[in-house]
Each structure stands twice: as structure tokens, then as C-alpha cells.
C-alpha positions, 0 to 999 in steps of 0.5 A, spaced: 513 518 488 510 517 494 509 525 497 510 524 504 515 528 507 522 525 510 528 529 510 535 528 512 538 532 517 544 536 516 550 531 517 545 528 511 546 533 506 552 534 507 554 527 505 550 528 499 553 534 497 560 530 497 558 525 493 555 530 488 562 533 487 564 540 485 564 545 490 567 550 486 560 553 483 557 559 486 553 560 492 546 564 492 549 570 496 555 570 492 560 568 497 564 563 500 562 557 495 562 551 501 558 555 505 551 553 505 545 559 504 538 559 505 531 563 503 524 561 503 519 560 498 512 558 497 509 553 493 503 551 490 500 545 486 497 545 479 492 541 475 493 534 476 493 530 469 492 522 468 500 521 465 504 514 464 510 517 470 516 521 466 521 514 464 527 518 466 528 517 473 533 521 477 532 526 472 531 534 472 532 540 468 532 547 468 528 551 464 528 558 462 533 564 461 536 570 463 532 576 464 525 571 464 528 568 469 529 561 471 526 554 473 528 547 475 522 542 472 521 535 475 517 532 470 511 528 472 511 526 478 507 522 483 503 527 487 497 525 493 499 530 498 498 538 500 505 541 498 508 545 503 507 553 505 513 554 506 519 551 503 527 552 505 532 553 499 539 551 500 545 552 496 552 548 497 556 547 492 553 545 485 547 543 489 540 546 491 536 543 496 529 544 497 526 542 503 519 543 508 519 546 515 514 541 515 516 534 516 510 530 514 504 532 511 497 529 510 496 524 504 490 525 500 486 519 498 487 521 491 493 521 486 495 524 480 500 526 475 503 533 475 510 537 473 513 541 479 517 547 477 521 551 482 523 558 481 530 559 482 535 566 482 539 567 476 545 565 481 542 558 481 542 556 474 548 553 474 547 547 478 549 540 477 544 537 482 538 539 485 535 534 492 528 534 494 523 529 498 530 526 500 531 524 492 537 527 488 536 529 481 541 530 476 540 537 472 540 534 465 541 539 459 538 539 453 531 539 451 525 538 457 520 534 456 513 538 454 510 540 460 503 537 462 501 543 467 502 549 469 505 544 475 507 547 482 510 553 482 515 556 487 516 564 488 523 564 492 524 570 496 530 572 501 530 569 507 529 576 511 524 578 506 516 579 508 513 575 504 507 571 509 502 574 505 504 571 499 506 564 503 498 564 504 496 566 497 499 561 494 497 556 499 491 557 497 491 557 490 494 550 491 489 547 494 483 549 490 488 548 483 489 541 484 482 538 483 480 530 483 481 526 477 474 525 473 472 518 474 467 514 471 463 513 478 460 516 483 467 515 488 469 521 492 476 521 494 477 521 502 471 516 504 474 509 502 469 506 506 462 504 502 466 505 496 462 501 490 466 497 486 466 499 478 461 496 474 463 491 468 461 497 464 465 502 467 471 498 469 476 499 464 476 507 465 475 507 473 479 512 476 478 512 484 480 510 490 480 503 492 478 500 499 482 494 501 481 488 505 488 486 508 495 489 508 502 485 510 509 487 510 515 483 512 522 485 512 527 482 509 532 483 514 533 487 520 532 494 519 537 499 517 540 506 517 543 506 511 541 503 504 544 496 504 547 492 498 542 493 492 537 488 493 534 484 488 530 487 483 523 489 485 517 484 482 509 485 482 505 479 481 497 479 481 492 474 483 484 473 484 482 467 489 475 467 492 473 473 488 479 478 492 484 480 488 492 480 491 497 484 489 505 481 491 510 486 492 517 483 492 523 487 493 521 494 495 523 499 499 519 500 506 521 507 510 521 507 518 523 511 523 529 509 526 527 509 534 525 502 536 519 505 540 516 509 533 517 502 529 513 497 533 508 503 533 508 503 526 508 495 525 502 495 530 498 499 526 499 497 520 492 495 516 487 497 510 484 502 514 491 506 515 493 505 507 491 509 502 490 506 495 487 509 488 487 508 481 489 513 476 490 510 469 493 504 469 496 504 475 494 502 482 498 507 488 498 504 494 500 509 500 501 508 508 497 514 511 503 516 516 499 522 518 500 520 525 507 521 525 508 528 524 515 530 525 518 524 524 524 523 520 524 516 516 531 516 515 531 508 517 528 502 513 528 495 509 527 491 503 520 487 504 515 484 501 508 486 501 502 483 500 495 486 500 488 484 497 481 488 495 475 486 491 477 483 484 472 489 481 476 494 482 483 491 478 483 495 471 490 496 472 497 494 469 502 497 474 502 499 481 506 503 484 508 502 493 510 508 498 516 512 494 519 506 490 519 509 483 518 507 477 511 504 477 512 496 477 508 492 470 504 487 473 506 480 472 500 474 474 500 468 477 493 466 478 487 470 474 480 468 476 481 462 478 479 459 485 483 457 491 483 448 489 484 447 496 478 452 499 471 449 498 464 452 501 459 448 502 452 451 503 448 444 505 450 440 511 446 436 515 447 434 524 444 429 526 443 428 533 445 421 536 443 422 543 443 427 549 447 429 555 444 432 561 447 438 562 449 437 569 454 432 566 456 434 559 462 431 559 459 424 558 460 419 553 464 425 549 470 422 546 471 424 539 471 418 534 477 416 531 475 417 524 472 421 519 469 418 512 470 421 505 465 417 500 468 418 493 462 418 488 465 420 481 466 428 482 463 429 488 464 426 494 461 426 501 464 427 508 461 424 514 463 425 520 461 420 526 461 424 532 462 431 535 459 434 541 454 439 538 449 444 542 442 440 541 438 442 536 444 446 532 443 448 525 449 449 520 447 454 515 454 452 511 461 449 512 467 452 509 473 446 508 480 448 507 485 443 505 492 445 508 498 440 508 493 434 508 490 436 513 481 438 511 479 444 516 472 443 517 469 450 519 461 450 520 457 456 521 451 455 526 444 458 525 444 463 531 438 465 530 435 459 532 433 457 540 439 454 543 438 448 547 441 446 554 444 440 553 449 438 548 449 432 543 453 426 539 453 430 533 453 426 526 455 431 521 455 430 513 456 434 508 458 434 500 464 437 496 467 436 489 472 430 489 478 434 487 486 433 489 488 436 494 481 433 497 481 427 496 489 426 498 487 428 505 489 424 511 486 428 517 480 432 519 479 438 524 472 439 527 471 447 528 479 450 528 479 445 535 486 441 535 482 436 540 478 435 534 482 432 530 481 425 527 483 420 522 480 422 515 479 415 511 478 416 503 473 410 501 
């Protein structure tokens, strides 16, 4: 469960109550059961532990007894934000709602798994449904799973009682008790920049933040205001290419604000820097930091495909959880520890000036040749570009060569520390690549990402 806060308005709550059914059970104040009643409570977090999240999706338990007190237990929840200093209890029919005076709280840079427990009155022990974090939980009869920690304890009081002092007390306890999970490296939570990947000797026990290199998301359809028809089952795939790990998430739910301007701001600001990722146990948790949108309700959204990349040394997990999508998805494998066959990086290249042009007339004889050549010799191939216009005395440090749709894109990287001459030169460029498909099947070549430098490539 992603712990970002978004809560339904009163109308949405009424719809959930209608869906949940029975309006005949008693309410908190013993009055008309169809009339919502409110009271406030306070919360703090218990100890964090690394456990497999509870598989009973959408289930809650009422524990305790009359006299000793009752609690609602939400077992093994993924926890990554500060909890509410003041929670609002609202009973309507057979459903008890918990919400927060703040609609957004700051996400932490680490995750843990813990139990959430809510103190309830004896009169509320007969509830059939429980709502929290915009999710509806059905109360299950029978023995509850064993609690993994003291959890999150909510002490409720009447709305008009004086509870400000206890609010402050419980809140401060929560901040001190939710500690960082032990890590095998010296990574500090809250600082994803400059994080050192785990060494090979500690990879299997690493817990901590994962700096992302990139993240993209694409909606399948227009943003909706109500949940659409059930999409295809979500899936997650893991691959490694060019020393970077990539995870592709398919058919996941992405929550958005309903306001079009806020949606645009979300897409404009979606990047690796405002996305929090952490490994806990065998699961990578990824959460978009929405702290800049405090007070915004995320009642719209879409079914999306999400892709993010990171250093492959962090790839020590088998599951991933994105935002509020539960349970975590098991990673399928597409490409493991194999380079992209259409990419090569060459560290040795030659640039030979075939004749200078005057800087007063730089376009003289600057017409590009119509062809380049690839001379294949066993496992190696020499690529010769007979003539391109390059600054005089340029030194090529390396070349990136990539084939897409039968076009070989050649991107040179020049030594910028070398003296720069005030002239351009008809230059012959040559370098060697591995003679493999798809390179030997390329028919065109583009030099330095310039469409004007597109030419025919002859393989010999």
C-alpha cells in the first residue's frame, strides 16, 4: 500500500456506504444509524519490520473483547509516510471510516511493513466494513494473523473532548519509533543522491534507497473520474541492458488530480528526482513524491504502463510495488545481463583531415558524400565515412554506434580539451565494430545526429 493520502469527498463516502450495504447496525452515538457520527483520534507508528505483505487483500479484523477494548487490525501494510497527527472517525451504517485532517503527507525515503491497529469503541465492534486510505476493507471473522509489531495505535476520543496534549504526545512517539530498516551498506534514508550501490558481497542482503536513472509513464486511455472497466491483469518485467536495470510495469493504476492544470503539472514534473524508490527485503517499492501537491485529492487516474531504470547493482529483489497498487508484483524476466545487440561503444576512432576550407567560406566543397562503407572481415567490420565536415584537428575520443530500423546512427564524442582550430575540414572517419546483426544489415548511416549527414551504407 502506498501511503500517500487522498480521501473521498462526502458524496464518495456515501456511495461506498451504499455499496457496502446494511444501514441497520448501531452507530457510535446510539442515534439514528443512518446519520454519520464523528469523533477524533490520534496515531503513531510502531516498529518497522521486513515481512512479506499480507496476502488477504481487502481484509481487516476486529480484535479484543468487551471491557479490555476493541481494535481494528490491518495486517502487514506497506508504510512510507508520517501518519496523521489527528484522525477523523466517522460511523455510517455498518461502515467505519478513518480519514485525516491533512490530505497529503510527506513520503519518507524508505519503506517498511507493519501492522496498523485502530482503537474503536465497544459500540463499533459490530462493523462489517472499514475504510482507510480510500480503500474499503471487509471485516473478517475468525482468528487474526499474528501481529508483527506493536503497529500503529490510534487512541480515539470524542470530538468535543480536550485531546490536544495527547495528540502531541502520540505523534512524537510515532516519529521516534518508526526506525530505518537495517541495511548492509552505509546508505542513509532521505538522501538518494550519491548513494553507493551495494557491493557484490552484500547484494543479497541490501535494504535501502535506490536512486533512479529515469522514469516514464503512459496512460492507456483518457484520464477517468471513476474506475474504468477492469483492465488486463498487471504485470512486471525486469531486464538489464548496458549496465542499467529496467523494470516495465504493465496495466498499473496511476492516481491523478482531476484538475487538468494539476495533471499537466504532474506530467511536467514526473522525473527520477521526485520519485522515491527503496528495497525492503525482496521487494522494490516505488512511490512518486507528491509533497508539492499537499491538499490535493487524487480522485481521477488512468491505467498506465510505467518504466524506470537504475544501476543494475541494486537489482537484488524479486518483486516490485508501485504507488497504491497491491499486492507487489513478481518480476518476470525479459533480458538478463545481455547488452543491447543494436548498440556498441567504440573507444578508438580515426579522423583524418583530407583538406582545409577557409573560415571565410566554410561551405566550399562541403557537399556530403552519398555513401559510407562497411568492410566485414570475420567477427570485425571497419566502417569508413569518406567525407564529413569537422573542425580542423579534431580528436575523436569515442564513438557510439546504434542501429534502429536499418539505420546506423554514429555519434562521435570529441576531445574538447584539445586546441580548437579556426577552420573546418573535409574529414575521413573510420572505426571498427563487431560484425553482428543488426549492424551488418544496416543500409543507411547518419553521422552526429544530423539528418543532413544521412548517407547510403554499403556493406562489403
